[in-house]
N, C-alpha and C positions, 0 to 999 in steps of 0.2 A: 420627676415623673418617669416611670419605666417605659420602655418601648411598647410593651403590651398595653399599658394604660393610655399611651399616646394613640395607639391604633384604635382602642376601644372608644375613647372619647371622640376621635375623629369620625368613626363610623356612626356613633350615636348622634353627632351633630348633623350628619348627612341625612339620617332618618328623621330626626325631630324637625329639621328645617323643611322637609318635604322634597329635598333633592332626590332622595331615594324613597319613593312612595310605596304604599302597601301593595304587595304582590310583585314588585319590580325586581328584576334580576340585577345582581351586583355587577359592576364593571369588572373587566379582567383583573385578576389578582396582581399582575405586574403593574398595571396602571394605578391601582390603589396603593401599592407599596411605594411607588414613586411619589405619588401625591402626598401621602402621609409621612413619608420619610422613615419607614420601618421595614424590617425584613419580612420575608414570607412567613416564617415561623411565628413572629409576633402578631402578624395580621391574622393568621389562622387561630391563634389562641384567643384573640379578641372576638373573632367570629363565634368561637365555641362559647364564650361568655355571653354573647348576645343571644345565642341559640338557647342557652339555659334560661334566659329571661323571657323566652318566647317571642323575641323580636325578629329573629331570622330563622330560616330553615334551609337545610341542605337537601337538594334533590339529586339523587344518584344519576349521574350522566347528564345532568342539565345545568348544574351550578348552584349558587347560593342566592336565595331570594329573601326579600323582606317579607315577613309574615303579613297576615291581613290586619294586624295591629288592633284587633278587637279589644276594647277596654277590659271586658270580662276575662279574656284569656291572659292578658298581662297582669291584671290584679290577682288572678289565681296563682301566679308565680310568686306572689309574696310569701307563699308557704315556705319557699326556700330559705327565707330569713326568719320568719316567725317560728318555724320549727326549731330554730337554734336558741330561742329565748328560754331562760330558766323560769321557774314558777313566778318569781317576783316580777320578772318582765311581763309575763303573761297577765298577771293580776293588774298591771298598769293598763293593759289593753281593754280591760273590762269596762272602763269608763267610756271608751269609744263604742264598745259593743252595746252597752245599755242605750246609748243615744240612737245607734243605727237600728237595733231591734225594736225600740219604741216607735221609731218613724215607720218602719216596715209594717208593724202591727197596726198602726193607725190607718195606713194606706189600705191594708188588707181588709179592715173593718168596713171601709167605704166601697171596696171593689168586689168583695167575695160573692160568689154565686151559690145557689142552693146545692149544686152538685159538688162544689169545692168544700162547702161546709160539711156535707155528708162524708166526704173523704177524710176530713179532720176528725170527725166523730169516730170513724172506723179506726183511724190511727190511735186515737185516744183510748179506745177500748183495748187495742192491742198492747199499748204501753202499760195500761193498768193491770193487764193480765200477765205481763212479763215478770218472771222471777229471776232469770239469769242476768247478772249485771251487764255482760257484754251485749246480750240481746236487747236489753232495755236501752243501752246507749245507742244502738243502731236505730231503734224505733224512734227514740227521742230526736236523733239527728234528722230523720225523715220528717218528723212532725214540724220541726222548726224550718227545715228546708222548704217544705210545702207552703208554709206561711210566707217565707221570703219570696217564693215564686209568685204568689198571689199579689203581694204588696210591693215588691221591689223590682228594680230594673235588673237586667243580667249582670251588670257591674256590681250592684248591691248584693245580689245573690252570691257572686264569686267572693266578695270581700268577707261576708258573714261566714261562708263556708270555711275560709282560711282560719278565722277566729275559732269557730266551733270545732274544727278538726284538731287544732292544737289542744283545746280544753279536754277533748275526749281521751287524750293520753293519760289523764289523771282520773282513774276509775274510783270516784268517791263512793259509788254504790256497792263496791266490793268490800268496803271497810265494815267494821263491826256496826257502825252507826248507819250503814247503808239502807236498811229497811225503813228507818225513820226518815232519812233523806228522801227516799223514793216516795213515801206517802205525802210528804210536803210538796214534792215536785208534781205528783199527780194532781194534788189540789190546785196548784198554780196553773196547770194545764187546763183544768176545768174552768177556772176563772177566765183564762184567756179565750177559750172557745165560746164561753157564754157571752163575753164582750163582743166577739166577732159575730155571733148569731144575732145579737141585739143591734148590730151595726153602730156601735158606739166607739168611735175612734179614740176619744179621751180615755175611756175605761180600758180599752185595749192597750194603749200606750202605757198606761200606769201599770197594768198587769204584767206587761213585758218587762218593764224596768224593775219591778219588784222581783220577778222570777230570776232575772240575770243577777241582780244584787244578792239574792239568796245563794246562787251558785258561787258567786265570788266569795261570800262569807264562808261557805263550806270549804272551798279550796284553801283560803287563808288560814282557817282554823285547824284543818286536818293535815295540810301539806302532804298529801299522799305521794308515793313514789310514781315515777313514770312506768307504765306497763310496756314491756318490750313488744308484745303482740299488737298493741295499739299503734306503736311507732311503725311496725312493719305494715300494718293495714293502711296507714296514711300514705305510704309510698305508692299505693295502688289507687288512691282516690284521684279523680280527675281534677286538674288544676282549675 
């Protein structure tokens, strides 16, 4: 184990054990180096690694502090690794996404308010009127994010955002088959909203699973290239 790994895992244990709690300031650097048996440079590199994961934050002039350790914030940082997956790896994640989207959809069917339903109908009209692939992808993302907000916890929303954001790098709607794909997707969305309006959790879950499975088949069959603009946009998305 390298010195940096030793420092990283040592700090991780301090946080996971509760010795360093959410919002707590780190002990002096010298004390940590002595306890962990590492140099200052190794310790600082470990702190940078934890900061990238959202576990710690440096405050100028004040020191290093444990973050609030909110589950949704930490789960959002999974994008750092999910973004590295090639298409075959992403396709494996669709099994997880189908399960999660179905659960969230069922919960949304039980919880949705008339005002929230009206918002979804407005988004649906906007999606169906979209002709630009990039614009359609943005509205589609908002549609699914709104349903996740209605039916899921903040942690579930964060996790689904990670999966959806990676999928958006592959613009299947910009392919020659794109118009046909969009029509099928629009139909799926209508089925989903109808199930939500009927407050039918079973139908909503089934519609979500079918919709995600269709997206998986499109990606697997067409294997579109990653669009650079989508990659750049994802860097600006909240974790």
